FIDOMAR-700513 format. One line per 5 residues: number of its first residue (from 1); for each residue x, y, z of N, C-alpha, C. Coordinates in nm, 4 decimals, padded with zeros to 6 digits, m for minus. Example, Ala and Ser with C-alpha at 12.3 -4.5 7.8 and 13.67 -1.06 7.14 Angstrom:
BEGIN
1) 01.3190,m00.5690,00.7800,01.2300,m00.4500,00.7800,01.3200,m00.3300,00.7800 | 01.2850,m00.2250,00.7080,01.3670,m00.1060,00.7140,01.2900,00.0030,00.7870
This chain:
BEGIN
1) 17.0395,m13.6906,09.3303,17.0290,m13.6147,09.2050,17.1856,m13.5685,09.2098 | 17.2426,m13.5919,09.0585,17.4009,m13.5467,09.0553,17.3909,m13.3909,09.0433 | 17.4711,m13.3229,09.0689,17.4862,m13.1601,09.0650,17.5164,m13.1320,08.9047 | 17.5687,m13.0188,08.8708,17.6131,m12.9863,08.7632,17.7382,m12.9231,08.7203 | 17.7913,m12.9943,08.6155,17.9404,m12.9383,08.5655,17.9175,m12.8176,08.4921
6) 17.9752,m12.6925,08.5177,17.9280,m12.5693,08.4042,18.0540,m12.5646,08.3683 | 18.0753,m12.5663,08.2413,18.1973,m12.5106,08.1611,18.2127,m12.3722,08.1580 | 18.2718,m12.3120,08.2174,18.2779,m12.1634,08.2158,18.4043,m12.0886,08.1313 | 18.3667,m12.0261,08.0562,18.4732,m11.9560,07.9728,18.4996,m11.8292,08.0509 | 18.6295,m11.8169,08.0328,18.7061,m11.6582,08.1425,18.7769,m11.5786,08.0173
11) 18.7810,m11.4351,08.0491,18.8634,m11.3724,07.9668,18.9824,m11.4099,07.9055 | 18.9974,m11.4208,07.7732,19.1434,m11.4385,07.7398,19.2307,m11.3154,07.7642 | 19.2011,m11.2061,07.8027,19.2644,m11.1069,07.8559,19.2420,m10.9841,07.9188 | 19.1247,m10.9363,07.8773,19.0393,m10.8223,07.9190,18.9449,m10.8570,08.0196 | 18.9613,m10.8330,08.1511,18.8620,m10.8672,08.2375,18.7235,m10.8133,08.2461
16) 18.7398,m10.7365,08.1448,18.5696,m10.6524,08.1084,18.5144,m10.7610,08.0070 | 18.5564,m10.8413,07.9742,18.4795,m10.9351,07.8575,18.4318,m11.0436,07.9567 | 18.4573,m11.0411,08.0660,18.3768,m11.1525,08.1689,18.2281,m11.1368,08.1505 | 18.1623,m11.2411,08.1339,18.0200,m11.2392,08.0786,17.9296,m11.2180,08.2466 | 17.8197,m11.1523,08.2379,17.7316,m11.1480,08.3834,17.6952,m11.3073,08.4129
21) 17.6644,m11.3705,08.2953,17.6356,m11.5063,08.3268,17.7320,m11.5943,08.4031 | 17.8610,m11.5884,08.3383,17.9904,m11.6439,08.3853,18.0024,m11.6134,08.5696 | 17.9941,m11.4768,08.5609,18.0034,m11.4224,08.7261,17.9028,m11.4952,08.7852 | 17.7792,m11.4961,08.7363,17.6762,m11.5524,08.8258,17.6834,m11.6926,08.8523 | 17.7347,m11.7503,08.7938,17.7724,m11.8796,08.7918,17.8917,m11.9422,08.8641
26) 17.9826,m11.8338,08.9005,18.0912,m11.8642,08.9729,18.0506,m11.8296,09.1246 | 17.9449,m11.7372,09.1196,17.8581,m11.7339,09.2514,17.7908,m11.8269,09.3015 | 17.7372,m11.9062,09.2176,17.6462,m12.0028,09.2576,17.6961,m12.1638,09.2953 | 17.8122,m12.1969,09.2231,17.8382,m12.3073,09.2485,17.9050,m12.3319,09.3698 | 17.9217,m12.4474,09.4018,17.9824,m12.4963,09.5234,18.1163,m12.5050,09.5445
31) 18.1823,m12.5407,09.4379,18.3146,m12.5516,09.4146,18.3938,m12.4815,09.2697 | 18.5272,m12.4831,09.2621,18.5476,m12.4167,09.1414,18.6829,m12.5365,09.0942 | 18.6811,m12.5676,08.9864,18.7954,m12.6769,08.9454,18.8650,m12.5486,08.8522 | 19.0107,m12.5383,08.8765,19.0843,m12.4301,08.7790,19.1912,m12.5043,08.7562 | 19.2416,m12.4684,08.6460,19.3839,m12.4984,08.5617,19.4849,m12.4515,08.6586
36) 19.5042,m12.3423,08.6912,19.5909,m12.2763,08.7785,19.4917,m12.1987,08.9016 | 19.5143,m12.2327,09.0452,19.4140,m12.1734,09.0954,19.4615,m12.0401,09.1431 | 19.5889,m12.0063,09.1230,19.6533,m11.8868,09.1496,19.5865,m11.7785,09.0495 | 19.5783,m11.8224,08.9144,19.5058,m11.7258,08.8422,19.3579,m11.7255,08.8244 | 19.2966,m11.8322,08.8925,19.1510,m11.8406,08.9214,19.1127,m11.7369,09.0282
41) 19.2165,m11.7455,09.1241,19.1782,m11.6639,09.2313,19.1672,m11.5132,09.2339 | 19.2747,m11.4718,09.1269,19.2571,m11.3142,09.1004,19.1181,m11.2926,09.0294 | 19.0765,m11.3713,08.9386,18.9522,m11.3784,08.9283,18.8404,m11.3409,08.9801 | 18.8335,m11.4504,09.0833,18.7283,m11.4524,09.1924,18.7639,m11.3413,09.2862 | 18.8691,m11.2676,09.3104,18.8682,m11.1702,09.3748,18.8199,m11.0503,09.3445
46) 18.8538,m11.0460,09.1932,18.7826,m10.9375,09.1202,18.6475,m10.9422,09.1232 | 18.5740,m11.0506,09.1366,18.4416,m11.0676,09.1478,18.3849,m11.0219,09.2909 | 18.4743,m11.0566,09.3766,18.4549,m11.0281,09.5322,18.3911,m11.1899,09.5786 | 18.4620,m11.2759,09.5553,18.3949,m11.4046,09.5738,18.5014,m11.4770,09.6429 | 18.4625,m11.5638,09.7331,18.5324,m11.6530,09.8081,18.4808,m11.8181,09.7702
51) 18.5429,m11.9002,09.6989,18.5229,m12.0480,09.6664,18.6017,m12.1213,09.7151 | 18.5819,m12.2774,09.7711,18.6824,m12.3706,09.7433,18.7167,m12.3926,09.5957 | 18.8474,m12.4163,09.5926,18.8857,m12.4433,09.4797,18.9667,m12.5732,09.4527 | 18.9843,m12.6359,09.3448,19.0600,m12.7800,09.3332,19.1324,m12.7520,09.2200 | 19.2643,m12.7969,09.1897,19.3712,m12.7816,09.0832,19.3551,m12.9223,09.0033
56) 19.3113,m12.8658,08.8830,19.3250,m12.9867,08.7741,19.3858,m12.9385,08.6426 | 19.4844,m12.9947,08.6031,19.5848,m12.9263,08.4945,19.6401,m13.0595,08.4123 | 19.7138,m13.0416,08.2904,19.7723,m13.1686,08.2146,19.8403,m13.2484,08.2981 | 19.9093,m13.2178,08.4169,20.0390,m13.2935,08.4800,19.9817,m13.3397,08.6297 | 19.8362,m13.3065,08.6152,19.7988,m13.3533,08.7563,19.6299,m13.3981,08.7696
61) 19.5910,m13.5006,08.7306,19.4658,m13.5577,08.7154,19.4386,m13.6204,08.8406 | 19.5040,m13.5942,08.9350,19.4646,m13.6867,09.0664,19.3259,m13.6518,09.1442 | 19.3043,m13.5452,09.1135,19.1698,m13.5051,09.1914,19.0391,m13.5147,09.1054 | 19.0693,m13.5726,08.9980,18.9352,m13.6029,08.9121,18.8427,m13.7101,08.9682 | 18.8977,m13.8015,09.0492,18.7817,m13.8927,09.1182,18.6974,m13.7892,09.2215
66) 18.7688,m13.7273,09.3066,18.6881,m13.6201,09.3966,18.6240,m13.5356,09.3422 | 18.6684,m13.4731,09.2151,18.5660,m13.4035,09.1545,18.4268,m13.4692,09.1344 | 18.4442,m13.5673,09.0687,18.3329,m13.6444,09.0207,18.2308,m13.7020,09.1030 | 18.2920,m13.7320,09.2264,18.2324,m13.7858,09.3218,18.1189,m13.6806,09.3939 | 18.1911,m13.5573,09.4239,18.1444,m13.4746,09.4654,17.9834,m13.4040,09.3684
71) 18.0229,m13.4337,09.2354,17.9150,m13.3952,09.1524,17.8010,m13.4950,09.1694 | 17.8557,m13.6141,09.1682,17.7537,m13.7527,09.2018,17.6717,m13.7243,09.3312 | 17.7278,m13.6465,09.4295,17.6779,m13.6141,09.5276,17.5610,m13.5123,09.5590 | 17.5602,m13.4505,09.4411,17.4897,m13.3353,09.4038,17.5394,m13.2136,09.4002 | 17.6801,m13.1810,09.4507,17.7349,m13.0497,09.4291,17.7487,m12.9738,09.2977
76) 17.7500,m12.8406,09.2841,17.7640,m12.8127,09.1391,17.9274,m12.7473,09.1542 | 17.9725,m12.7307,09.0296,18.1027,m12.7146,08.9953,18.1368,m12.6259,08.8851 | 18.2035,m12.5070,08.8811,18.2588,m12.4571,08.7509,18.3927,m12.4903,08.7281 | 18.3916,m12.5422,08.5842,18.5200,m12.5673,08.5371,18.5926,m12.4509,08.4730 | 18.6910,m12.3852,08.4876,18.7482,m12.2905,08.3953,18.9015,m12.3358,08.3613
81) 18.9495,m12.2680,08.2833,19.1052,m12.2857,08.2428,19.1445,m12.1597,08.2802 | 19.2825,m12.1135,08.2529,19.3547,m11.9798,08.2782,19.2834,m11.8708,08.2037 | 19.2587,m11.9227,08.0719,19.1859,m11.7852,07.9707,19.0820,m11.8889,07.8599 | 18.9737,m11.8188,07.8132,18.9185,m11.8896,07.6951,18.8248,m11.9828,07.7541 | 18.7741,m12.0601,07.6677,18.6990,m12.1536,07.6688,18.7632,m12.2959,07.7566
86) 18.6881,m12.3321,07.8473,18.7878,m12.4862,07.8869,18.7392,m12.5985,07.8124 | 18.8523,m12.6968,07.7966,18.7965,m12.8313,07.7247,18.8543,m12.8194,07.6038 | 18.8898,m12.6979,07.5540,18.9330,m12.6491,07.3845,19.0924,m12.6649,07.4113 | 19.1349,m12.7717,07.3395,19.3082,m12.7752,07.3685,19.3352,m12.7584,07.4859 | 19.2636,m12.8792,07.5859,19.2801,m12.8199,07.7421,19.2442,m12.9575,07.8271
91) 19.2927,m12.9933,07.8984,19.2800,m13.1382,07.9778,19.1244,m13.1194,08.0297 | 19.0539,m13.0250,08.0480,18.9390,m13.0422,08.1121,18.8534,m13.1098,08.0187 | 18.8885,m13.1588,07.8994,18.8005,m13.2387,07.7933,18.7704,m13.3558,07.8522 | 18.9051,m13.4064,07.9190,18.8794,m13.5346,08.0103,18.7515,m13.5704,08.1037 | 18.7442,m13.4388,08.1707,18.6592,m13.4353,08.3233,18.5236,m13.4173,08.2391
96) 18.5118,m13.3607,08.1118,18.3711,m13.3438,08.0591,18.3382,m13.4718,08.0078 | 18.4343,m13.5436,07.9403,18.3857,m13.7152,07.9110,18.3461,m13.7763,07.9849 | 18.4371,m13.7833,08.1078,18.3980,m13.8515,08.2263,18.2875,m13.8253,08.3064 | 18.2439,m13.6985,08.3322,18.1001,m13.6751,08.3637,18.0157,m13.7192,08.2729 | 18.0161,m13.6744,08.1505,17.8843,m13.7216,08.0608,17.8739,m13.8774,08.0891
101) 17.9918,m13.9694,08.0926,17.9770,m14.1229,08.0903,17.8950,m14.1528,08.2408 | 17.9232,m14.0735,08.3292,17.8624,m14.1204,08.4400,17.7230,m14.0433,08.4643 | 17.6676,m13.9685,08.3572,17.5349,m13.9322,08.3702,17.5154,m13.7627,08.4319 | 17.6473,m13.7178,08.4578,17.6304,m13.5782,08.5533,17.5908,m13.4938,08.4166 | 17.5071,m13.3637,08.4491,17.4760,m13.2845,08.3617,17.5974,m13.2028,08.3265
106) 17.6092,m13.1440,08.1865,17.7265,m13.0668,08.1685,17.6438,m12.9393,08.1109 | 17.6821,m12.8427,08.1367,17.6446,m12.7049,08.1073,17.7388,m12.5792,08.0432 | 17.7313,m12.5613,07.9403,17.8226,m12.4504,07.8983,17.7904,m12.3212,07.9093 | 17.8818,m12.2388,07.9792,17.8757,m12.0837,07.9880,17.9878,m12.0396,07.9070 | 17.9601,m12.0068,07.7603,18.0615,m11.9533,07.6682,18.0620,m11.8051,07.6644
111) 18.1785,m11.7671,07.6063,18.2545,m11.6701,07.5973,18.3621,m11.6708,07.4820 | 18.4396,m11.5637,07.5188,18.5516,m11.5628,07.4261,18.6360,m11.6932,07.4083 | 18.6928,m11.7232,07.2701,18.7889,m11.8457,07.2723,18.8851,m11.7731,07.1788 | 19.0226,m11.7769,07.2100,19.1426,m11.7371,07.1509,19.1293,m11.7432,07.0084 | 19.1006,m11.8877,06.9822,19.1175,m11.9177,06.8220,18.9993,m11.8564,06.7348
116) 18.8831,m11.8624,06.7757,18.7655,m11.8007,06.7117,18.7942,m11.6430,06.7030 | 18.8502,m11.5810,06.8012,18.8615,m11.4357,06.8216,18.9621,m11.3846,06.7149 | 19.0806,m11.4599,06.7003,19.1945,m11.4600,06.5964,19.1118,m11.4424,06.4581 | 19.0591,m11.5894,06.4569,19.0143,m11.6073,06.3126,18.9239,m11.4713,06.2514 | 18.8151,m11.4306,06.3412,18.7250,m11.3086,06.3338,18.8327,m11.1957,06.2538
121) 18.9548,m11.1772,06.3274,19.0021,m11.0526,06.2805,19.1338,m11.0647,06.2017 | 19.1534,m11.2063,06.1398,19.2658,m11.2414,06.0750,19.2743,m11.1762,05.9322 | 19.1589,m11.1472,05.8715,19.1766,m11.1166,05.7208,19.1780,m11.2802,05.6421 | 19.1790,m11.3791,05.6934,19.2003,m11.4987,05.6238,19.0250,m11.5592,05.6012 | 19.0408,m11.6623,05.5170,18.8940,m11.6997,05.5020,18.8551,m11.7793,05.6017
126) 18.7387,m11.7365,05.6523,18.6612,m11.7853,05.7597,18.5627,m11.8959,05.7293 | 18.5128,m11.9185,05.6272,18.4240,m12.0340,05.6110,18.4238,m12.1703,05.6347 | 18.5440,m12.2297,05.6254,18.6129,m12.3639,05.6551,18.7261,m12.3393,05.7288 | 18.7685,m12.3660,05.8511,18.8769,m12.3948,05.9011,18.9195,m12.4974,06.0044 | 19.0191,m12.5378,06.0212,19.0989,m12.6480,06.1213,19.1579,m12.5808,06.2423
131) 19.1504,m12.6540,06.3494,19.2419,m12.5744,06.4736,19.2961,m12.7016,06.4990 | 19.4438,m12.6679,06.5076,19.5516,m12.7655,06.5336,19.6257,m12.7217,06.6578 | 19.5979,m12.6199,06.7385,19.6333,m12.6158,06.8661,19.7940,m12.5766,06.8753 | 19.8733,m12.6335,06.9815,20.0106,m12.6472,06.9584,20.0598,m12.7625,06.8947 | 20.1363,m12.7150,06.8246,20.2072,m12.8518,06.7428,20.3157,m12.9249,06.8508
136) 20.3338,m13.0422,06.7992,20.4277,m13.1032,06.8978,20.5604,m13.0500,06.9381 | 20.6123,m13.0919,07.0397,20.7401,m13.0287,07.0824,20.8479,m13.1351,07.0127 | 20.8272,m13.2547,06.9924,20.9122,m13.3526,06.9533,20.9317,m13.3152,06.8033 | 21.0324,m13.3141,06.7608,21.0560,m13.2924,06.5774,21.0155,m13.3758,06.4932 | 21.0313,m13.4857,06.5167,20.9318,m13.6090,06.4479,20.8065,m13.6087,06.3995
141) 20.7108,m13.5856,06.5456,20.5972,m13.5576,06.5464,20.5375,m13.4278,06.5154 | 20.6486,m13.3618,06.5104,20.5882,m13.2137,06.4539,20.5882,m13.2194,06.3010 | 20.7068,m13.2600,06.2635,20.7144,m13.2885,06.0852,20.6111,m13.3490,06.0458 | 20.5658,m13.4525,06.0870,20.4629,m13.5730,06.0752,20.3453,m13.4844,06.0649 | 20.2871,m13.4160,06.1880,20.1696,m13.3283,06.1470,20.1876,m13.2259,06.0583
146) 20.2910,m13.1511,06.0081,20.2788,m13.0509,05.9319,20.2629,m13.1593,05.7815 | 20.3539,m13.2756,05.7850,20.3281,m13.3350,05.6639,20.1522,m13.3653,05.6093 | 20.0638,m13.3952,05.7430,19.9482,m13.4354,05.7201,19.8576,m13.2988,05.6660 | 19.9139,m13.1804,05.6848,19.8595,m13.0753,05.6435,19.8945,m13.0300,05.4905 | 19.9778,m13.0775,05.4452,20.0320,m13.0512,05.3142,19.8942,m13.0739,05.2295
151) 19.8329,m12.9859,05.1310,19.7552,m12.9941,05.0312,19.6040,m12.9395,05.1114 | 19.6223,m12.9097,05.2300,19.5011,m12.8478,05.3476,19.4357,m12.7371,05.2799 | 19.3253,m12.7339,05.2385,19.2777,m12.5934,05.1605,19.1949,m12.4830,05.2583 | 19.1540,m12.5661,05.3726,19.0978,m12.5003,05.4920,19.2028,m12.3826,05.5528 | 19.1428,m12.2541,05.6130,19.2254,m12.2139,05.6923,19.2717,m12.2898,05.8261
156) 19.4046,m12.2587,05.8790,19.4505,m12.3765,05.9893,19.5113,m12.2619,06.0853 | 19.4690,m12.3075,06.2058,19.4925,m12.2238,06.3489,19.5808,m12.3035,06.4356 | 19.7038,m12.2012,06.4746,19.7931,m12.3002,06.5615,19.7837,m12.1783,06.6774 | 19.8359,m12.2424,06.8032,19.8688,m12.1724,06.9192,20.0406,m12.1661,06.9276 | 20.0917,m12.0561,06.9721,20.2349,m12.0855,07.0164,20.2758,m11.9696,07.1090
161) 20.3673,m12.0421,07.2058,20.4237,m11.9392,07.3114,20.5432,m11.8572,07.1964 | 20.5779,m11.7615,07.2905,20.6503,m11.6529,07.2538,20.8195,m11.7470,07.2176 | 20.8648,m11.8198,07.3161,20.9782,m11.8804,07.3176,21.0062,m11.9795,07.1783 | 20.8726,m12.0194,07.1325,20.8975,m12.1126,07.0319,20.8438,m12.0693,06.8938 | 20.7954,m11.9820,06.9184,20.7680,m11.8981,06.7762,20.8463,m11.9207,06.6524
166) 20.9665,m11.8519,06.6713,21.0728,m11.8639,06.5698,21.1027,m12.0188,06.5271 | 21.0950,m12.1114,06.6214,21.1455,m12.2228,06.5484,20.9759,m12.2838,06.4584 | 20.8887,m12.2344,06.5179,20.7731,m12.3092,06.4268,20.7228,m12.2051,06.3151 | 20.7812,m12.0786,06.3094,20.7977,m12.0082,06.1888,20.8703,m12.0726,06.0701 | 20.9972,m12.1027,06.1295,21.0823,m12.1923,06.0458,21.0222,m12.3081,05.9672
171) 20.9845,m12.3848,06.0493,20.9256,m12.5129,06.0087,20.8139,m12.4812,05.8987 | 20.7246,m12.3876,05.9386,20.6075,m12.3593,05.8416,20.6337,m12.3029,05.7576 | 20.7582,m12.2100,05.7284,20.8330,m12.1808,05.6170,20.8638,m12.2852,05.5275 | 20.9188,m12.3802,05.5866,20.9830,m12.5163,05.5118,20.8821,m12.6040,05.4566 | 20.7538,m12.5810,05.5367,20.6758,m12.6671,05.5090,20.5909,m12.6270,05.3917
176) 20.5169,m12.5255,05.4039,20.4096,m12.4395,05.3121,20.4901,m12.3191,05.2454 | 20.6103,m12.2989,05.2464,20.6830,m12.1878,05.1588,20.6521,m12.0488,05.2147 | 20.7613,m11.9693,05.1888,20.7672,m11.8161,05.2473,20.6511,m11.7365,05.1737 | 20.5636,m11.7298,05.0513,20.4534,m11.7021,05.0344,20.3212,m11.7276,05.0823 | 20.3332,m11.8072,05.1829,20.1927,m11.8343,05.2212,20.1563,m11.7448,05.3316
181) 20.0201,m11.6982,05.3115,19.9654,m11.6012,05.3891,19.9425,m11.6249,05.5434 | 19.9832,m11.5572,05.6162,19.9638,m11.5899,05.7611,19.9184,m11.4653,05.8630 | 19.8547,m11.4848,05.9502,19.7990,m11.3403,06.0215,19.8604,m11.3953,06.1754 | 19.9731,m11.3017,06.2537,19.9930,m11.3275,06.3755,19.9194,m11.2701,06.4581 | 19.8352,m11.3007,06.5703,19.7584,m11.2317,06.6388,19.8087,m11.2402,06.7869
186) 19.8421,m11.1421,06.8541,19.9612,m11.1432,06.9982,19.8796,m11.0664,07.0918 | 19.8641,m11.1119,07.1891,19.8086,m11.0621,07.3114,19.6622,m11.0258,07.3004 | 19.5920,m11.1027,07.2291,19.4563,m11.0680,07.2217,19.3527,m10.9987,07.3069 | 19.3235,m10.8887,07.2989,19.2310,m10.8463,07.3988,19.3074,m10.7725,07.5166 | 19.4221,m10.7728,07.5061,19.5228,m10.7141,07.6149,19.5983,m10.5525,07.5834
191) 19.6545,m10.5057,07.6362,19.7251,m10.3641,07.6295,19.8026,m10.3992,07.5062 | 19.8882,m10.4526,07.4620,19.9879,m10.4554,07.3746,19.9442,m10.5738,07.2709 | 19.7723,m10.5551,07.2371,19.7311,m10.6585,07.1204,19.7939,m10.6038,06.9835 | 19.8207,m10.7052,06.9100,19.8863,m10.6563,06.7831,19.8030,m10.7677,06.6733 | 19.7748,m10.7276,06.5897,19.7374,m10.8238,06.4690,19.8219,m10.7837,06.3204
196) 19.8785,m10.8633,06.2956,19.9573,m10.8535,06.1723,19.9294,m10.9819,06.0511 | 19.8806,m10.9204,05.9469,19.8678,m10.9909,05.8406,20.0068,m10.9781,05.7391 | 20.0616,m11.1179,05.7181,20.1762,m11.1048,05.6536,20.1788,m11.2168,05.5740 | 20.3480,m11.2649,05.5361,20.3469,m11.3984,05.4784,20.4285,m11.4890,05.5682 | 20.4424,m11.5969,05.5553,20.5217,m11.6857,05.6385,20.6733,m11.6332,05.6233
201) 20.7560,m11.5997,05.4874,20.8683,m11.5656,05.4815,20.9103,m11.4142,05.5515 | 20.8108,m11.3172,05.5391,20.8040,m11.2043,05.6037,20.7746,m11.2093,05.7727 | 20.7323,m11.2978,05.8274,20.6911,m11.3084,05.9684,20.8404,m11.3868,06.0124 | 20.9194,m11.4720,05.9337,21.0235,m11.5089,05.9979,21.1442,m11.4109,05.9765 | 21.1556,m11.3537,05.8909,21.2569,m11.2267,05.8824,21.2280,m11.1423,05.9897
206) 21.0865,m11.1017,06.0442,21.0839,m11.0049,06.1324,21.1319,m11.0501,06.2930 | 21.0685,m11.1774,06.2917,21.1269,m11.2505,06.4396,21.2635,m11.3084,06.4444 | 21.3389,m11.3153,06.3447,21.4758,m11.3552,06.3137,21.5496,m11.2190,06.3811 | 21.4732,m11.1068,06.3862,21.5607,m10.9861,06.4558,21.4819,m10.9259,06.5441 | 21.3585,m10.9852,06.5884,21.2982,m10.9277,06.6823,21.2134,m11.0179,06.7825
211) 21.2807,m11.0249,06.8949,21.2215,m11.1090,06.9966,21.0494,m11.1115,07.0259 | 21.0072,m11.2390,06.9845,20.8475,m11.2348,07.0502,20.8227,m11.2003,07.1905 | 20.7039,m11.1330,07.1931,20.6550,m11.1276,07.2930,20.5043,m11.1562,07.3192 | 20.4534,m11.2189,07.3988,20.3166,m11.2535,07.4625,20.3061,m11.3848,07.3859 | 20.1595,m11.4333,07.4319,20.1145,m11.5657,07.3396,20.0457,m11.5012,07.2142
216) 20.0814,m11.6191,07.0942,20.0266,m11.6107,06.9805,19.9386,m11.6996,06.9489 | 19.8366,m11.6495,06.8612,19.7731,m11.7195,06.7820,19.7911,m11.7028,06.6269 | 19.8310,m11.8074,06.5552,19.8642,m11.7877,06.4109,19.7686,m11.8649,06.2936 | 19.6860,m11.7688,06.2492,19.5909,m11.7997,06.1331,19.6547,m11.8115,06.0006 | 19.6676,m11.9425,05.9333,19.7508,m11.9628,05.8122,19.6399,m11.9872,05.7271
221) 19.6522,m11.9154,05.5864,19.5609,m11.9514,05.4799,19.6132,m12.0948,05.4320 | 19.4940,m12.1495,05.3981,19.5151,m12.3048,05.3397,19.5979,m12.2969,05.1858 | 19.6082,m12.4073,05.1581,19.6593,m12.3971,05.0140,19.5678,m12.3689,04.8935 | 19.6214,m12.3195,04.8086,19.5462,m12.2900,04.6995,19.4643,m12.4153,04.6133 | 19.3323,m12.4283,04.5859,19.2749,m12.5678,04.5476,19.3011,m12.5763,04.3856
226) 19.4402,m12.5883,04.3517,19.4546,m12.5762,04.2284,19.4130,m12.7471,04.1579 | 19.4371,m12.7521,04.0457,19.3958,m12.8602,03.9562,19.4488,m13.0070,04.0182 | 19.5523,m13.0189,04.0969,19.5743,m13.1576,04.1453,19.5210,m13.1856,04.2674 | 19.4708,m13.0512,04.3303,19.4098,m13.0935,04.4886,19.2427,m13.1078,04.4297 | 19.1867,m13.0780,04.3159,19.0703,m13.1014,04.2768,19.0280,m13.2435,04.2459
231) 19.1574,m13.3085,04.1881,19.1245,m13.4455,04.1585,19.1134,m13.5379,04.2541 | 19.0138,m13.6556,04.2513,19.0137,m13.7261,04.3422,19.1156,m13.8061,04.3921 | 19.1368,m13.8057,04.5319,19.2564,m13.8295,04.5966,19.2406,m13.9973,04.6302 | 19.3777,m14.0606,04.6126,19.3501,m14.1994,04.6426,19.3437,m14.2299,04.7942 | 19.2623,m14.3762,04.8081,19.2485,m14.4214,04.9321,19.3602,m14.4410,05.0112
236) 19.3845,m14.4518,05.1390,19.4892,m14.5212,05.2108,19.5477,m14.6491,05.1359 | 19.4653,m14.7203,05.1519,19.5213,m14.8716,05.0751,19.5594,m14.8456,04.9509 | 19.5181,m14.7424,04.8356,19.5839,m14.7364,04.7200,19.7194,m14.6678,04.7416 | 19.7488,m14.5763,04.8064,19.8746,m14.5337,04.8643,19.9580,m14.6509,04.9012 | 19.9164,m14.7072,04.9936,19.9835,m14.8365,05.0578,20.0147,m14.9212,04.9572
241) 19.9454,m14.9472,04.8333,19.9666,m15.0223,04.7304,20.0985,m15.0024,04.6520 | 20.0602,m14.8598,04.6307,20.1892,m14.8009,04.5808,20.3449,m14.7958,04.6254 | 20.3184,m14.8165,04.7403,20.4266,m14.8450,04.8306,20.4895,m14.9585,04.8403 | 20.3951,m15.0438,04.8217,20.4195,m15.2188,04.8224,20.5068,m15.2243,04.6947 | 20.4672,m15.1725,04.5923,20.5268,m15.1718,04.4348,20.6333,m15.1446,04.4419
246) 20.6612,m15.0246,04.5055,20.8160,m14.9743,04.5103,20.9086,m15.0891,04.6069 | 20.8472,m15.1110,04.7136,20.9372,m15.1960,04.7903,20.9676,m15.3436,04.6921 | 20.8848,m15.3808,04.6225,20.8956,m15.5061,04.5478,21.0066,m15.4766,04.4524 | 21.0275,m15.3575,04.3917,21.1058,m15.3044,04.3195,21.2239,m15.2714,04.3899 | 21.2557,m15.2987,04.5236,21.4041,m15.3069,04.5811,21.4117,m15.1685,04.6579
251) 21.3029,m15.0770,04.6871,21.3003,m14.9901,04.7919,21.3024,m15.0079,04.9352 | 21.3688,m14.9501,05.0195,21.3289,m14.9641,05.1624,21.1985,m14.9074,05.1823 | 21.1336,m14.9874,05.2929,20.9894,m14.9683,05.3366,20.9791,m14.7968,05.3784 | 21.0894,m14.7508,05.4355,21.0749,m14.5932,05.4910,21.0518,m14.5348,05.3599 | 21.1479,m14.5185,05.2644,21.1864,m14.4449,05.1342,21.0300,m14.4991,05.0430
256) 20.9783,m14.5741,05.0455,20.8531,m14.6201,04.9642,20.7580,m14.5416,05.0291 | 20.7308,m14.5368,05.1888,20.5992,m14.4749,05.2221,20.6120,m14.3193,05.2092 | 20.7470,m14.2689,05.2154,20.7738,m14.1523,05.2031,20.7097,m14.0729,05.0871 | 20.7595,m14.1708,04.9462,20.7564,m14.1391,04.8403,20.5948,m14.1461,04.7774 | 20.5370,m14.2763,04.8563,20.4080,m14.3116,04.8272,20.2788,m14.1805,04.8955
261) 20.3403,m14.1054,04.9919,20.2559,m14.0137,05.0622,20.2714,m13.8765,04.9925 | 20.3621,m13.8735,04.8841,20.3591,m13.7439,04.8072,20.2433,m13.7210,04.7418 | 20.2031,m13.5922,04.7735,20.0885,m13.5635,04.6822,19.9533,m13.6237,04.7265 | 19.9454,m13.6782,04.8562,19.8115,m13.7539,04.8859,19.7852,m13.6976,05.0225 | 19.6739,m13.6917,05.0729,19.6531,m13.6491,05.2167,19.7125,m13.7289,05.3235
266) 19.7789,m13.8419,05.3013,19.7991,m13.9172,05.4254,19.9579,m13.8817,05.4145 | 20.0061,m13.9033,05.5539,20.1479,m13.8874,05.6138,20.2266,m14.0032,05.5997 | 20.3492,m13.9850,05.5586,20.4268,m14.1024,05.5642,20.4414,m14.2126,05.6764 | 20.3990,m14.1369,05.7816,20.4031,m14.2436,05.8999,20.2776,m14.3219,05.9190 | 20.1354,m14.2899,05.8486,20.0241,m14.3651,05.8492,20.0479,m14.4770,05.7212
271) 20.1026,m14.4301,05.6118,20.1545,m14.5508,05.5172,20.2400,m14.6266,05.5714 | 20.3584,m14.6092,05.6539,20.4549,m14.6874,05.6893,20.4040,m14.7680,05.8259 | 20.2974,m14.7019,05.8993,20.2553,m14.8142,05.9978,20.1702,m14.9186,05.9441 | 20.0721,m14.8834,05.8145,20.0321,m14.9779,05.7554,20.0894,m15.1121,05.7065 | 20.2220,m15.0589,05.6314,20.2770,m15.1582,05.5883,20.3882,m15.2454,05.6651
276) 20.4201,m15.1974,05.7956,20.4803,m15.2525,05.9035,20.3965,m15.3634,05.9890 | 20.2567,m15.3072,06.0075,20.1495,m15.3957,06.0637,20.1331,m15.5222,05.9741 | 20.1266,m15.5110,05.8577,20.1375,m15.6158,05.7561,20.2352,m15.7139,05.7550 | 20.3607,m15.6501,05.7977,20.4587,m15.7491,05.7928,20.4700,m15.7951,05.9133 | 20.4015,m15.7860,06.0262,20.4105,m15.8557,06.1541,20.3019,m15.9628,06.1666
281) 20.2205,m15.9278,06.0790,20.0983,m15.9980,06.0779,20.1470,m16.1451,05.9797
């Protein structure tokens, strides 16, 4: 009989937030799979536990086969990330997917998650929201992602590291305008926790003169649902047909895709890929 893969949430900052159930799970499993074994070792030392650990992170999936084999042999395992809920914007999602595909039981041991914690204290609308995690570092891919969020009326949540915060604020300011409301949550649950509700323009001004410190969760208000957003949106095929008409009139494919994407839920790249795929067929 297969063992159980436990998905164990760890504190996002304050060790006092570790749940009794999480502590008990760490104590009961045969081994621990950690994003960074050094970080998890400190947590286990805090609990007075010694457990075999296996490293599993974005650039090292080499141990996945061993982990799954041991689970299939009947051993139990606790999967944890450095902070928060594993498998959320985290490579642990692949291990969960593979475990379920093999019929291995997967059990959640939930607690704090930085995105939900930030949303709760942001002062932004919480009824509907989308989680974007870390934006791409590639400039073109980042722009495409922000283009896709044009017209998004739900609250949008991003994660950002301090050394990239200023660049990201510049990009958000350019994409959504300086008046868009945003809450910057810094070092949540830690000693220097800060929650600042402001605007993109004001946040950009602040961090152009002040070096960011700590990890950030950015909770940005969605677009106002104006008349244009309330109208029925065109389908992707309708947007592509608009681009085809522009091409027939002499525009280049890239320019036509960009123009056709304006005011729609689709990015330029989506329309461009559809058009170029048709040309190849």
